[in-house]
C-alpha positions in Angstrom: 96.2 -121.4 47.8 93.1 -121.8 49.8 92.3 -124.9 51.8 89.3 -125.9 49.7 91.6 -126.0 46.7 93.9 -128.7 48.2 93.0 -132.3 47.6 94.3 -133.6 50.9 91.8 -131.4 52.8 88.9 -133.1 51.0 90.4 -136.6 51.5 90.9 -135.9 55.3 87.3 -134.6 55.5 86.2 -137.8 53.8 88.1 -140.0 56.2 86.6 -138.0 59.2 83.1 -138.5 57.8 83.8 -142.2 57.3 84.9 -142.5 60.9 81.9 -140.6 62.0 79.7 -143.1 60.1 81.3 -145.9 62.0 80.8 -144.1 65.4 77.2 -143.0 64.7 75.8 -145.6 62.3 72.8 -144.3 60.4 74.0 -144.7 56.8 74.0 -140.9 56.4 77.7 -139.8 56.4 78.9 -142.5 54.0 77.7 -140.7 50.9 79.3 -137.5 52.0 82.6 -139.4 52.8 82.7 -140.9 49.3 81.9 -137.5 47.7 84.7 -135.8 49.6 87.3 -138.4 48.7 86.3 -138.4 45.0 86.4 -134.6 45.0 89.8 -134.7 46.7 91.0 -137.1 44.0 89.7 -134.9 41.2 91.5 -131.9 42.7 94.7 -133.9 42.9 94.6 -134.9 39.3 93.8 -131.3 38.3 90.2 -131.5 37.2 88.7 -129.4 40.0 89.7 -126.8 42.5 89.6 -123.4 41.0 86.0 -122.6 41.1 84.2 -123.0 44.5 80.5 -123.4 43.3 81.5 -126.0 40.7 83.5 -127.9 43.3 80.6 -127.9 45.8 78.1 -128.8 43.1 80.2 -131.8 42.1 80.7 -132.8 45.7 76.9 -132.7 46.3 76.1 -134.6 43.1 78.7 -137.3 43.8 77.5 -137.6 47.4 73.8 -138.0 46.5 74.7 -140.4 43.7 76.9 -142.6 45.9 74.2 -142.6 48.6 71.6 -143.7 46.2 73.8 -146.5 44.7 74.8 -147.7 48.2 71.1 -147.6 49.3 70.2 -149.7 46.2 73.0 -152.2 46.8 72.6 -152.5 50.5 68.9 -152.1 50.6 66.7 -151.5 53.6 67.3 -153.8 56.6 64.4 -156.0 57.6 62.7 -154.6 60.7 64.1 -151.1 60.0 60.6 -149.6 59.7 57.6 -150.3 61.8 54.2 -150.6 60.1 51.3 -149.9 62.4 48.1 -151.7 61.6 46.0 -150.0 64.3 45.9 -146.8 66.2 46.0 -146.7 70.0 43.1 -144.2 70.0 40.8 -146.6 68.1 38.2 -148.2 70.3 
């Protein structure tokens, strides 16, 4: 059995991505971490794991969906973006 077919590999990858999100905050790795853990759980219960493209497609879809849901729930922090009202080259 290949490594990508084992659920624990996906769960460990999700935990590593979650730790990476805590070390390098940027709200990027959290969606990937959730996607990896969910795919690991789906492999453990026997839904996925035999077909690599389908597994990667479901991982990508769950990652994007979880990122969008978290972004919607958490929102954008105040002061996260700077809006410029004038250019420094204007005289």
